[in-house]
All heavy atoms as an XYZ file, in Angstrom:
878
protein
N       9.561    -11.611     13.240
C       9.481    -10.434     12.405
C      10.820    -10.117     11.768
O      10.887     -9.474     10.748
C       8.989     -9.247     13.237
C       8.192     -8.271     12.443
S       6.974     -7.396     13.441
C       7.876     -5.956     13.909
N      11.911    -10.587     12.375
C      13.233    -10.257     11.890
C      13.597    -10.900     10.564
O      14.565    -10.499      9.944
N      12.862    -11.920     10.115
C      13.224    -12.595      8.880
C      12.551    -11.985      7.648
O      12.730    -12.476      6.543
C      12.930    -14.093      8.966
C      11.482    -14.385      9.335
O      10.749    -13.443      9.695
O      11.098    -15.562      9.265
N      11.802    -10.913      7.805
C      11.186    -10.238      6.657
C      12.193     -9.258      6.080
O      12.751     -8.423      6.787
C       9.884     -9.516      7.071
C       8.838    -10.568      7.470
C       9.366     -8.641      5.936
C       7.555    -10.001      8.019
N      12.421     -9.380      4.786
C      13.353     -8.497      4.092
C      12.773     -7.095      4.008
O      11.578     -6.929      3.759
C      13.636     -9.034      2.673
O      14.140    -10.361      2.781
C      14.636     -8.167      1.941
N      13.628     -6.099      4.199
C      13.229     -4.706      4.053
C      14.101     -4.044      3.005
O      15.260     -4.408      2.834
C      13.362     -3.962      5.379
C      12.437     -4.487      6.465
C      12.451     -3.594      7.688
O      12.285     -2.396      7.589
N      12.667     -4.199      8.851
N      13.538     -3.073      2.305
C      14.272     -2.351      1.284
C      14.094     -0.848      1.529
O      12.993     -0.397      1.854
C      13.798     -2.740     -0.147
C      12.359     -2.353     -0.381
C      14.688     -2.136     -1.217
N      15.174     -0.073      1.401
C      15.025      1.377      1.532
C      14.336      1.957      0.293
O      14.497      1.433     -0.815
C      16.465      1.882      1.658
C      17.325      0.805      1.114
C      16.568     -0.485      1.229
N      13.585      3.029      0.491
C      12.853      3.634     -0.630
C      13.792      4.095     -1.745
O      13.403      4.113     -2.907
C      11.955      4.801     -0.172
C      10.886      4.320      0.798
C      12.759      5.935      0.427
N      15.025      4.408     -1.386
C      15.979      4.886     -2.388
C      16.370      3.794     -3.385
O      16.903      4.095     -4.451
C      17.240      5.443     -1.700
O      17.733      4.460     -0.766
C      16.927      6.731     -0.946
N      16.090      2.530     -3.065
C      16.400      1.417     -3.969
C      15.229      1.048     -4.880
O      15.329      0.088     -5.640
C      16.795      0.165     -3.166
C      18.157      0.305     -2.507
O      18.824      1.349     -2.692
O      18.553     -0.629     -1.796
N      14.134      1.801     -4.789
C      12.923      1.464     -5.542
C      12.657      2.468     -6.660
O      12.997      3.650     -6.524
C      11.720      1.432     -4.597
C      11.748      0.346     -3.534
C      10.655      0.585     -2.507
C      11.594     -1.016     -4.176
N      11.999      2.010     -7.740
C      11.617      2.963     -8.791
C      10.555      3.933     -8.265
O       9.833      3.619     -7.312
C      11.059      2.073     -9.907
C      10.692      0.793     -9.262
C      11.575      0.638     -8.053
N      10.440      5.096     -8.893
C       9.450      6.095     -8.489
C       8.043      5.731     -8.950
O       7.063      6.266     -8.444
C       9.803      7.467     -9.090
C      11.042      8.069     -8.451
O      11.493      7.574     -7.408
O      11.554      9.059     -9.015
N       7.944      4.840     -9.926
C       6.683      4.557    -10.596
C       6.602      3.054    -10.874
O       7.535      2.477    -11.427
C       6.669      5.353    -11.900
C       5.405      5.217    -12.711
O       4.621      4.271    -12.493
O       5.201      6.074    -13.599
N       5.490      2.446    -10.498
C       5.320      1.007    -10.701
C       4.338      0.682    -11.832
O       3.923     -0.458    -11.969
C       4.877      0.337     -9.391
C       6.034      0.084     -8.462
C       6.538      1.102     -7.674
C       6.637     -1.164     -8.399
C       7.624      0.890     -6.835
C       7.725     -1.392     -7.560
C       8.212     -0.366     -6.782
N       3.988      1.662    -12.663
C       3.023      1.392    -13.729
C       3.605      0.507    -14.828
O       2.873     -0.219    -15.477
C       2.485      2.692    -14.370
O       3.584      3.483    -14.816
C       1.633      3.478    -13.388
N       4.898      0.545    -15.036
C       5.532     -0.231    -16.110
C       6.377     -1.392    -15.603
O       7.187     -1.933    -16.337
C       6.401      0.692    -16.979
C       5.648      1.848    -17.602
C       4.560      1.397    -18.562
O       4.731      0.446    -19.308
N       3.427      2.074    -18.529
N       6.212     -1.761    -14.349
C       7.038     -2.829    -13.775
C       6.251     -4.129    -13.733
O       5.644     -4.469    -12.715
C       7.530     -2.459    -12.360
O       6.388     -2.121    -11.575
C       8.501     -1.302    -12.375
N       6.270     -4.867    -14.829
C       5.499     -6.109    -14.933
C       5.994     -7.173    -13.963
O       5.232     -8.048    -13.553
C       5.564     -6.634    -16.363
N       7.255     -7.096    -13.573
C       7.835     -8.115    -12.707
C       7.831     -7.718    -11.229
O       8.384     -8.412    -10.391
C       9.254     -8.440    -13.157
C      10.165     -7.219    -13.144
O       9.656     -6.073    -13.096
O      11.395     -7.396    -13.189
N       7.195     -6.586    -10.896
C       7.157     -6.132     -9.508
C       5.808     -5.481     -9.214
O       5.236     -4.803    -10.057
C       8.275     -5.132     -9.234
N       5.314     -5.710     -7.989
C       4.059     -5.121     -7.529
C       4.339     -4.338     -6.256
O       4.964     -4.861     -5.331
C       3.005     -6.217     -7.246
C       1.753     -5.620     -6.613
C       2.665     -6.983     -8.509
N       3.855     -3.098     -6.224
C       3.893     -2.301     -5.001
C       2.494     -2.376     -4.399
O       1.535     -1.869     -4.977
C       4.260     -0.842     -5.306
C       4.211      0.066     -4.090
S       5.349     -0.373     -2.748
C       6.916      0.077     -3.479
N       2.364     -3.054     -3.269
C       1.084     -3.226     -2.589
C       0.982     -2.220     -1.449
O       1.787     -2.247     -0.516
C       0.968     -4.654     -2.044
C      -0.248     -4.957     -1.176
C      -1.552     -4.773     -1.953
C      -0.150     -6.367     -0.601
N      -0.002     -1.353     -1.532
C      -0.246     -0.344     -0.501
C      -1.386     -0.854      0.374
O      -2.499     -1.071     -0.116
C      -0.629      0.979     -1.165
C      -0.692      2.147     -0.200
O      -1.155      1.957      0.944
O      -0.308      3.266     -0.600
N      -1.116     -1.073      1.665
C      -2.101     -1.673      2.562
C      -2.746     -0.655      3.500
O      -3.397     -1.028      4.471
C      -1.484     -2.847      3.365
C      -1.024     -3.955      2.427
C      -0.333     -2.387      4.256
N      -2.613      0.624      3.180
C      -3.209      1.663      4.024
C      -4.712      1.797      3.753
O      -5.230      1.244      2.801
C      -2.497      3.004      3.772
C      -1.023      2.965      4.156
C      -0.302      4.234      3.758
N      -0.438      4.456      2.327
C      -0.520      5.665      1.767
N      -0.474      6.753      2.509
N      -0.639      5.783      0.455
N      -5.377      2.557      4.586
C      -6.813      2.790      4.452
C      -7.095      3.726      3.279
O      -6.206      4.414      2.789
C      -7.375      3.376      5.753
C      -7.259      2.443      6.944
C      -7.985      1.124      6.742
O      -9.119      1.125      6.237
O      -7.411      0.074      7.095
N      -8.365      3.766      2.861
C      -8.760      4.564      1.702
C      -8.394      6.039      1.835
O      -7.927      6.651      0.869
C     -10.276      4.450      1.456
C     -10.693      3.059      0.994
O      -9.845      2.310      0.464
O     -11.879      2.722      1.153
N      -8.598      6.621      3.012
C      -8.290      8.046      3.181
C      -6.786      8.297      3.085
O      -6.357      9.316      2.527
C      -8.862      8.587      4.493
C      -8.303      7.897      5.729
O      -8.038      6.682      5.685
O      -8.136      8.582      6.764
N      -5.978      7.377      3.599
C      -4.523      7.522      3.501
C      -4.087      7.441      2.039
O      -3.239      8.207      1.587
C      -3.824      6.425      4.298
C      -4.042      6.518      5.795
C      -3.448      5.320      6.508
O      -3.999      4.202      6.362
O      -2.431      5.509      7.196
N      -4.662      6.493      1.299
C      -4.367      6.325     -0.121
C      -4.690      7.613     -0.885
O      -3.890      8.092     -1.683
C      -5.168      5.144     -0.670
C      -5.191      5.014     -2.154
C      -6.131      5.529     -3.004
C      -4.257      4.311     -2.983
N      -5.831      5.189     -4.305
C      -4.690      4.448     -4.315
C      -3.104      3.592     -2.713
C      -4.005      3.885     -5.385
C      -2.414      3.025     -3.781
C      -2.866      3.175     -5.097
N      -5.876      8.180     -0.620
C      -6.309      9.391     -1.321
C      -5.385     10.568     -1.037
O      -5.213     11.446     -1.880
C      -7.748      9.737     -0.921
N      -4.739     10.569      0.136
C      -3.854     11.665      0.522
C      -2.431     11.514      0.009
O      -1.567     12.302      0.364
C      -3.861     11.837      2.040
C      -5.155     12.441      2.530
O      -5.713     13.316      1.884
N      -5.642     11.967      3.657
N      -2.181     10.523     -0.830
C      -0.873     10.370     -1.458
C      -0.423      8.932     -1.504
O      -0.377      8.268     -0.484
N      -0.136      8.454     -2.726
C       0.307      7.070     -2.909
C       1.333      6.992     -4.033
O       1.506      7.929     -4.805
C      -0.887      6.147     -3.191
C      -1.728      6.602     -4.342
N      -2.815      7.429     -4.175
C      -1.634      6.368     -5.659
C      -3.353      7.682     -5.349
N      -2.651      7.054     -6.278
N       1.985      5.854     -4.105
C       3.009      5.604     -5.117
C       2.323      5.299     -6.438
O       1.392      4.494     -6.499
C       3.909      4.430     -4.686
C       4.618      4.780     -3.363
C       4.907      4.074     -5.781
C       5.273      3.592     -2.672
N       2.794      5.932     -7.488
C       2.200      5.725     -8.808
C       2.344      4.258     -9.231
O       3.411      3.675     -9.157
C       2.882      6.623     -9.836
C       2.214      6.530    -11.180
C       2.574      7.685    -12.065
N       1.654      7.653    -13.187
C       2.014      7.770    -14.441
N       3.269      7.994    -14.744
N       1.123      7.704    -15.391
N       1.234      3.678     -9.652
C       1.234      2.295    -10.110
C       1.050      1.270     -9.014
O       1.041      0.071     -9.279
N       0.888      1.725     -7.758
C       0.703      0.794     -6.642
C      -0.680      0.151     -6.708
O      -1.633      0.736     -7.223
C       0.878      1.516     -5.310
N      -0.772     -1.048     -6.169
C      -2.035     -1.754     -6.001
C      -2.521     -1.476     -4.590
O      -1.784     -1.699     -3.623
C      -1.824     -3.259     -6.205
C      -3.001     -4.174     -5.866
C      -4.193     -3.904     -6.783
C      -2.565     -5.636     -5.980
N      -3.744     -0.985     -4.463
C      -4.277     -0.632     -3.142
C      -5.228     -1.712     -2.643
O      -6.289     -1.938     -3.217
C      -5.008      0.714     -3.234
C      -5.587      1.158     -1.936
N      -6.855      1.667     -1.824
C      -5.073      1.165     -0.681
C      -7.092      1.976     -0.567
N      -6.022      1.677      0.148
N      -4.812     -2.394     -1.581
C      -5.682     -3.335     -0.874
C      -5.492     -3.048      0.619
O      -4.445     -3.380      1.182
C      -5.339     -4.814     -1.170
C      -5.380     -5.107     -2.675
C      -6.294     -5.732     -0.407
C      -4.970     -6.538     -3.037
N      -6.467     -2.396      1.273
C      -6.318     -2.120      2.707
C      -6.053     -3.404      3.494
O      -6.532     -4.480      3.129
C      -7.675     -1.509      3.083
C      -8.171     -0.903      1.800
C      -7.712     -1.859      0.729
N      -5.289     -3.275      4.570
C      -4.848     -4.432      5.345
C      -6.000     -5.371      5.711
O      -5.872     -6.591      5.586
C      -4.125     -3.975      6.616
C      -3.544     -5.129      7.411
S      -2.506     -4.609      8.780
C      -3.728     -4.420     10.055
N      -7.134     -4.834      6.128
C      -8.255     -5.679      6.552
C      -8.823     -6.509      5.405
O      -9.468     -7.531      5.638
C      -9.356     -4.811      7.158
N      -8.569     -6.096      4.159
C      -9.108     -6.809      2.996
C      -8.143     -7.858      2.433
O      -8.515     -8.628      1.543
C      -9.476     -5.807      1.894
C     -10.582     -4.856      2.302
C     -10.890     -3.833      1.219
O     -10.592     -4.085      0.027
O     -11.432     -2.759      1.563
N      -6.922     -7.898      2.933
C      -5.905     -8.816      2.395
C      -6.363    -10.277      2.403
O      -6.231    -10.957      1.381
C      -4.557     -8.645      3.132
C      -3.959     -7.270      2.834
C      -3.584     -9.764      2.787
C      -3.507     -7.038      1.406
N      -6.926    -10.797      3.503
C      -7.307    -12.224      3.490
C      -8.265    -12.596      2.354
O      -8.174    -13.695      1.809
C      -7.949    -12.439      4.858
C      -7.302    -11.413      5.730
C      -7.131    -10.210      4.832
N      -9.148    -11.695      1.976
C     -10.096    -11.991      0.921
C      -9.622    -11.628     -0.475
O     -10.265    -11.979     -1.462
N      -8.487    -10.928     -0.564
C      -8.053    -10.417     -1.873
C      -6.623    -10.768     -2.262
O      -6.155    -10.353     -3.316
C      -8.224     -8.886     -1.904
C      -9.665     -8.443     -1.779
C      -9.817     -6.949     -1.848
N      -9.291     -6.383     -3.077
C      -9.129     -5.077     -3.287
N      -9.436     -4.214     -2.342
N      -8.633     -4.641     -4.422
N      -5.901    -11.553     -1.444
C      -4.490    -11.813     -1.786
C      -4.355    -12.551     -3.105
O      -3.301    -12.538     -3.727
C      -3.722    -12.500     -0.651
C      -4.130    -13.913     -0.368
C      -3.618    -14.956     -1.115
C      -5.015    -14.194      0.655
C      -3.988    -16.265     -0.854
C      -5.389    -15.499      0.926
C      -4.876    -16.536      0.170
N      -5.430    -13.176     -3.582
C      -5.403    -13.840     -4.878
C      -5.200    -12.880     -6.040
O      -4.862    -13.299     -7.149
N      -5.380    -11.582     -5.804
C      -5.136    -10.569     -6.831
C      -3.642    -10.332     -7.054
O      -3.255     -9.665     -8.004
C      -5.801     -9.241     -6.446
C      -7.308     -9.316     -6.363
C      -7.929     -8.020     -5.856
O      -7.391     -6.930     -6.141
O      -8.972     -8.102     -5.173
N      -2.813    -10.846     -6.166
C      -1.367    -10.639     -6.266
C      -0.748    -11.666     -7.211
O      -1.105    -12.835     -7.181
C      -0.722    -10.765     -4.882
C      -1.271     -9.822     -3.809
C      -0.672    -10.179     -2.457
C      -0.993     -8.382     -4.180
N       0.183    -11.213     -8.018
C       0.900    -12.106     -8.934
C       1.978    -12.831     -8.135
O       2.936    -12.210     -7.670
C       1.528    -11.277    -10.060
C       2.294    -12.123    -11.058
O       2.515    -13.332    -10.804
O       2.680    -11.573    -12.099
N       1.859    -14.160     -7.966
C       2.838    -14.883     -7.151
C       4.233    -14.919     -7.784
O       5.211    -15.213     -7.096
C       2.244    -16.288     -7.034
C       1.302    -16.408     -8.182
C       0.807    -15.029     -8.489
N       4.341    -14.598     -9.068
C       5.640    -14.608     -9.731
C       6.335    -13.256     -9.716
O       7.504    -13.151    -10.079
C       5.479    -15.076    -11.188
C       4.957    -16.508    -11.252
O       5.348    -17.322    -10.394
O       4.144    -16.785    -12.148
N       5.628    -12.203     -9.321
C       6.214    -10.860     -9.297
C       6.902    -10.609     -7.961
O       6.546    -11.204     -6.944
C       5.131     -9.813     -9.526
N       7.894     -9.719     -7.975
C       8.481     -9.254     -6.722
C       7.426     -8.413     -6.023
O       6.861     -7.493     -6.625
C       9.726     -8.399     -6.988
C      10.888     -9.209     -7.536
O      10.947    -10.428     -7.265
O      11.723     -8.634     -8.240
N       7.139     -8.725     -4.774
C       6.087     -8.037     -4.033
C       6.694     -7.113     -2.989
O       7.398     -7.565     -2.080
C       5.170     -9.063     -3.358
C       4.055     -8.503     -2.482
C       3.065     -7.682     -3.298
C       3.341     -9.632     -1.751
N       6.413     -5.827     -3.128
C       6.819     -4.820     -2.150
C       5.562     -4.363     -1.440
O       4.532     -4.136     -2.073
C       7.491     -3.631     -2.840
C       8.743     -4.010     -3.575
C       8.717     -4.266     -4.942
C       9.954     -4.135     -2.900
C       9.871     -4.638     -5.626
C      11.112     -4.514     -3.570
C      11.063     -4.756     -4.930
O      12.198     -5.126     -5.590
N       5.626     -4.231     -0.118
C       4.459     -3.829      0.660
C       4.787     -2.538      1.403
O       5.818     -2.428      2.060
C       4.036     -4.934      1.649
C       2.790     -4.504      2.421
C       3.761     -6.238      0.903
N       3.872     -1.558      1.266
C       4.066     -0.253      1.898
C       2.822      0.130      2.693
O       1.700     -0.232      2.329
C       4.394      0.833      0.835
C       3.195      1.133     -0.062
C       4.931      2.102      1.479
N       3.061      0.810      3.809
C       1.983      1.398      4.607
C       2.478      2.777      5.037
O       3.299      3.378      4.354
C       1.609      0.509      5.789
S       2.921      0.292      7.016
N       2.016      3.275      6.167
C       2.425      4.606      6.620
C       3.881      4.619      7.091
O       4.670      5.448      6.657
C       1.488      5.092      7.728
C       1.804      6.454      8.239
N       1.626      7.586      7.480
C       2.309      6.857      9.426
C       2.012      8.635      8.187
N       2.422      8.226      9.373
N       4.233      3.659      7.975
C       5.590      3.678      8.528
C       6.255      2.308      8.636
O       7.370      2.223      9.118
C       5.577      4.332      9.913
O       4.804      3.555     10.803
N       5.632      1.247      8.209
C       6.135     -0.133      8.130
C       5.440     -1.129      9.039
O       5.561     -2.328      8.824
C       7.650     -0.267      8.374
O       8.372      0.368      7.374
N       4.712     -0.690     10.051
C       4.070     -1.613     10.993
C       3.060     -2.533     10.335
O       3.121     -3.763     10.481
N       2.125     -1.963      9.597
C       1.117     -2.783      8.933
C       1.741     -3.633      7.840
O       1.340     -4.780      7.625
C      -0.004     -1.915      8.344
C      -0.962     -1.398      9.401
C      -1.958     -0.439      8.816
N      -1.317      0.872      8.659
C      -1.915      1.965      8.214
N      -3.181      1.921      7.828
N      -1.279      3.107      8.131
N       2.730     -3.089      7.160
C       3.409     -3.853      6.105
C       4.001     -5.136      6.678
O       3.870     -6.210      6.085
C       4.539     -3.026      5.468
O       4.025     -1.894      4.828
N       4.644     -5.033      7.819
C       5.248     -6.207      8.443
C       4.173     -7.239      8.821
O       4.359     -8.432      8.593
C       6.054     -5.798      9.675
C       7.268     -4.941      9.344
S       8.474     -5.786      8.319
C       9.599     -6.330      9.579
N       3.046     -6.780      9.360
C       1.973     -7.707      9.726
C       1.387     -8.380      8.488
O       1.120     -9.580      8.489
C       0.891     -6.984     10.533
C       1.376     -6.603     11.925
C       0.273     -6.225     12.881
N      -0.527     -5.071     12.485
C      -0.214     -3.802     12.719
N       0.911     -3.505     13.342
N      -1.019     -2.836     12.353
N       1.192     -7.614      7.420
C       0.667     -8.185      6.170
C       1.654     -9.200      5.604
O       1.262    -10.282      5.158
C       0.348     -7.075      5.146
C       0.147     -7.647      3.755
C      -0.882     -6.289      5.585
N       2.931     -8.887      5.637
C       3.940     -9.814      5.117
C       3.998    -11.098      5.939
O       4.190    -12.176      5.379
C       5.303     -9.127      5.038
C       5.426     -8.156      3.870
C       6.584     -7.199      4.075
C       5.559     -8.907      2.553
N       3.821    -10.997      7.248
C       3.767    -12.203      8.086
C       2.583    -13.063      7.671
O       2.705    -14.283      7.541
C       3.655    -11.820      9.562
C       4.932    -11.274     10.138
C       4.738    -10.758     11.554
O       3.702    -10.214     11.921
N       5.767    -10.939     12.374
N       1.434    -12.443      7.443
C       0.252    -13.188      7.019
C       0.482    -13.815      5.643
O       0.204    -15.003      5.428
C      -0.980    -12.275      6.976
C      -2.155    -12.956      6.316
C      -2.906    -13.900      7.012
C      -2.473    -12.704      4.984
C      -3.959    -14.566      6.398
C      -3.517    -13.361      4.366
C      -4.250    -14.290      5.073
O      -5.276    -14.947      4.455
N       0.969    -13.025      4.700
C       1.179    -13.539      3.344
C       2.167    -14.703      3.328
O       2.010    -15.647      2.555
C       1.635    -12.415      2.404
C       0.560    -11.379      2.051
C       1.169    -10.229      1.269
C      -0.589    -12.019      1.289
N       3.169    -14.654      4.189
C       4.132    -15.761      4.266
C       3.428    -17.054      4.668
O       3.773    -18.137      4.185
C       5.248    -15.419      5.252
N       2.419    -16.951      5.516
C       1.669    -18.138      5.955
C       0.840    -18.743      4.825
O       0.523    -19.927      4.859
C       0.743    -17.775      7.118
C       1.480    -17.413      8.380
C       0.533    -16.935      9.469
O      -0.678    -16.895      9.302
N       1.104    -16.549     10.601
N       0.488    -17.935      3.824
C      -0.312    -18.440      2.707
C       0.525    -18.603      1.437
O      -0.013    -18.760      0.344
C      -1.569    -17.559      2.447
C      -2.521    -17.641      3.634
C      -1.197    -16.129      2.117
N       1.855    -18.557      1.595
C       2.737    -18.902      0.486
C       3.270    -17.773     -0.366
O       3.833    -18.021     -1.431
N       3.141    -16.522      0.074
C       3.665    -15.389     -0.680
C       4.882    -14.811      0.022
O       4.842    -14.571      1.230
C       2.616    -14.279     -0.810
C       1.527    -14.574     -1.802
C       0.439    -15.362     -1.446
C       1.577    -14.065     -3.087
C      -0.575    -15.637     -2.353
C       0.567    -14.326     -4.003
C      -0.505    -15.114     -3.621
O      -1.498    -15.380     -4.527
N       5.937    -14.578     -0.733
C       7.111    -13.881     -0.204
C       6.995    -12.419     -0.592
O       6.517    -12.095     -1.679
C       8.400    -14.440     -0.810
C       8.703    -15.830     -0.298
O       8.413    -16.103      0.881
O       9.224    -16.644     -1.083
N       7.443    -11.554      0.276
C       7.394    -10.133     -0.035
C       8.471     -9.374      0.699
O       9.186     -9.926      1.536
N       8.562     -8.104      0.367
C       9.592     -7.223      0.907
C       8.912     -5.991      1.479
O       8.060     -5.380      0.829
C      10.578     -6.810     -0.212
C      11.223     -8.066     -0.824
C      11.623     -5.836      0.300
C      11.912     -7.813     -2.156
N       9.288     -5.613      2.674
C       8.743     -4.437      3.333
C       9.489     -3.184      2.867
O      10.724     -3.164      2.833
C       8.896     -4.583      4.851
S       8.255     -3.188      5.785
N       8.723     -2.152      2.518
C       9.321     -0.856      2.184
C       9.652     -0.170      3.508
O       8.756      0.250      4.243
C       8.362     -0.002      1.329
C       8.978      1.363      1.055
C       8.036     -0.723      0.019
N      10.946     -0.118      3.818
C      11.403      0.395      5.116
C      10.990      1.866      5.299
O      11.294      2.698      4.461
C      12.918      0.279      5.234
C      13.428      0.708      6.616
C      14.938      0.645      6.754
N      15.468     -0.648      6.400
C      16.553     -0.819      5.623
N      17.180      0.218      5.127
N      16.992     -2.030      5.354
N      10.278      2.123      6.391
C       9.866      3.490      6.703
C       8.566      3.904      6.038
O       8.050      4.981      6.318
N       8.038      3.070      5.150
C       6.747      3.327      4.522
C       6.667      4.635      3.764
O       7.654      5.164      3.268
N       5.439      5.157      3.690
C       5.207      6.397      2.951
C       5.876      7.587      3.624
O       6.209      8.567      2.942
C       3.703      6.650      2.780
C       3.034      5.729      1.778
S       3.726      5.790      0.097
C       3.280      7.454     -0.414
N       6.110      7.512      4.922
C       6.853      8.590      5.588
C       8.240      8.719      4.963
O       8.672      9.818      4.601
C       6.984      8.317      7.087
C       5.745      8.526      7.942
C       6.019      8.112      9.384
C       5.276      9.968      7.877
N       8.937      7.595      4.818
C      10.274      7.608      4.226
C      10.207      7.981      2.745
O      11.065      8.711      2.240
C      10.949      6.243      4.398
N       9.191      7.475      2.037
C       9.021      7.771      0.616
C       8.982      9.287      0.400
O       9.707      9.838     -0.426
C       7.739      7.107      0.106
C       7.538      7.176     -1.367
C       6.913      8.170     -2.059
C       7.973      6.227     -2.352
N       6.923      7.892     -3.396
C       7.563      6.712     -3.605
C       8.653      5.017     -2.277
C       7.812      6.016     -4.784
C       8.909      4.325     -3.453
C       8.500      4.829     -4.690
N       8.139      9.957      1.174
C       7.987     11.401      1.007
C       9.184     12.158      1.575
O       9.572     13.180      1.021
C       6.671     11.857      1.642
C       5.485     11.337      0.837
C       4.142     11.637      1.461
O       3.901     11.296      2.616
N       3.272     12.265      0.707
N       9.778     11.645      2.647
C      10.967     12.264      3.228
C      12.107     12.342      2.217
O      12.894     13.280      2.215
C      11.419     11.412      4.420
C      11.845     12.183      5.626
C      12.057     11.219      6.787
O      13.045     10.453      6.767
O      11.219     11.244      7.711
N      12.188     11.334      1.358
C      13.239     11.291      0.347
C      12.834     11.990     -0.944
O      13.542     11.892     -1.954
C      13.644      9.838      0.068
C      14.517      9.269      1.140
N      14.008      8.731      2.308
C      15.862      9.185      1.246
C      15.015      8.339      3.071
N      16.147      8.601      2.461
N      11.709     12.677     -0.935
C      11.296     13.464     -2.095
C      10.807     12.635     -3.272
O      10.776     13.114     -4.406
N      10.391     11.395     -3.015
C       9.893     10.544     -4.090
C       8.473     11.011     -4.452
O       7.737     11.469     -3.590
C       9.893      9.082     -3.663
C      11.254      8.637     -3.143
C      12.059      7.657     -3.845
C      11.560      6.458     -4.457
N      12.479      6.030     -5.533
N       8.086     10.904     -5.711
C       6.789     11.448     -6.137
C       5.601     10.649     -5.625
O       5.687      9.436     -5.443
C       6.869     11.362     -7.669
C       7.839     10.269     -7.942
C       8.844     10.311     -6.815
N       4.490     11.363     -5.394
C       3.247     10.728     -4.988
C       2.109     11.223     -5.875
O       2.170     12.320     -6.412
C       2.900     11.009     -3.501
C       3.901     10.381     -2.571
C       2.773     12.487     -3.231
N       1.109     10.363     -6.016
C      -0.122     10.737     -6.700
C      -1.192     10.935     -5.644
O      -1.125     10.333     -4.569
C      -0.576      9.622     -7.653
C       0.238      9.541     -8.910
C      -0.420      8.633     -9.949
O      -1.106      7.667     -9.559
O      -0.240      8.917    -11.132
N      -2.204     11.730     -5.980
C      -3.283     12.012     -5.036
C      -4.617     11.641     -5.643
O      -4.766     11.585     -6.857
C      -3.282     13.494     -4.651
C      -2.020     13.896     -3.936
C      -0.951     14.397     -4.649
C      -1.910     13.748     -2.566
C       0.225     14.755     -3.992
C      -0.740     14.092     -1.916
C       0.326     14.600     -2.631
N      -5.605     11.387     -4.767
C      -6.956     11.110     -5.221
C      -7.301      9.645     -5.138
O      -6.463      8.789     -4.878
N      -8.573      9.377     -5.365
C      -9.092      8.028     -5.312
C      -9.256      7.528     -6.743
O      -9.831      8.207     -7.578
C     -10.439      7.983     -4.571
C     -11.007      6.582     -4.552
C     -10.281      8.511     -3.159
N      -8.756      6.345     -6.988
C      -8.855      5.753     -8.320
C      -9.980      4.736     -8.296
O     -10.176      4.021     -7.316
C      -7.529      5.068     -8.645
C      -7.469      4.485    -10.016
C      -6.099      3.972    -10.337
N      -5.444      3.439     -9.150
C      -4.205      2.994     -9.141
N      -3.488      3.036    -10.209
N      -3.667      2.517     -8.043
N     -10.699      4.618     -9.391
C     -11.742      3.602     -9.506
C     -11.072      2.237     -9.553
O     -10.281      1.980    -10.440
C     -12.552      3.844    -10.768
C     -13.614      2.790    -10.997
O     -13.893      2.003    -10.072
O     -14.164      2.742    -12.094
N     -11.373      1.390     -8.580
C     -10.720      0.092     -8.470
C     -10.957     -0.842     -9.621
O     -10.260     -1.834     -9.773
N     -11.937     -0.578    -10.497
C     -12.254     -1.508    -11.571
C     -11.320     -1.450    -12.751
O     -11.300     -2.358    -13.570
N     -10.524     -0.405    -12.887
C      -9.748     -0.223    -14.111
C      -8.377     -0.851    -14.138
O      -7.690     -0.772    -15.131
N      -7.956     -1.469    -13.062
C      -6.578     -1.939    -12.996
C      -6.443     -3.446    -13.115
O      -5.534     -4.037    -12.577
C      -5.924     -1.481    -11.704
C      -5.548     -0.023    -11.749
O      -5.632      0.595    -12.806
O      -5.166      0.502    -10.706
N      -7.343     -4.077    -13.804
C      -7.271     -5.533    -13.957
C      -6.051     -5.908    -14.801
O      -5.559     -5.121    -15.582
C      -8.553     -6.055    -14.608
N      -5.574     -7.150    -14.607
C      -4.408     -7.621    -15.345
C      -4.763     -7.611    -16.783
O      -4.331     -7.883    -17.698
C      -4.015     -9.023    -14.899
C      -3.790     -9.083    -13.413
N      -2.649     -8.620    -12.804
C      -4.587     -9.501    -12.425
C      -2.753     -8.791    -11.507
N      -3.916     -9.328    -11.247
């Protein structure tokens, strides 16, 4: 687990809607997502990653966020086994909100965010 890169939330943009070269992957459950998420993040709950990792752009910088980093680390370990490199958002959404970074609320229709 020690070889996974981590980044502090203070080093990240507040919004990922215009970052073509970076993806913020949120691996939390639907209810957690609805209660606050990073603008422009891609939501794929951890249990769905094996069937959906093909939705990730292998050329983009991949940041993975969950509640506090535990699930992010497990997802990154799995993704490394299938050829994806990624970076864990240190402290997850707890740290994001602790640092006053903006969040969006509500459930988004998953069909509208195609490449």
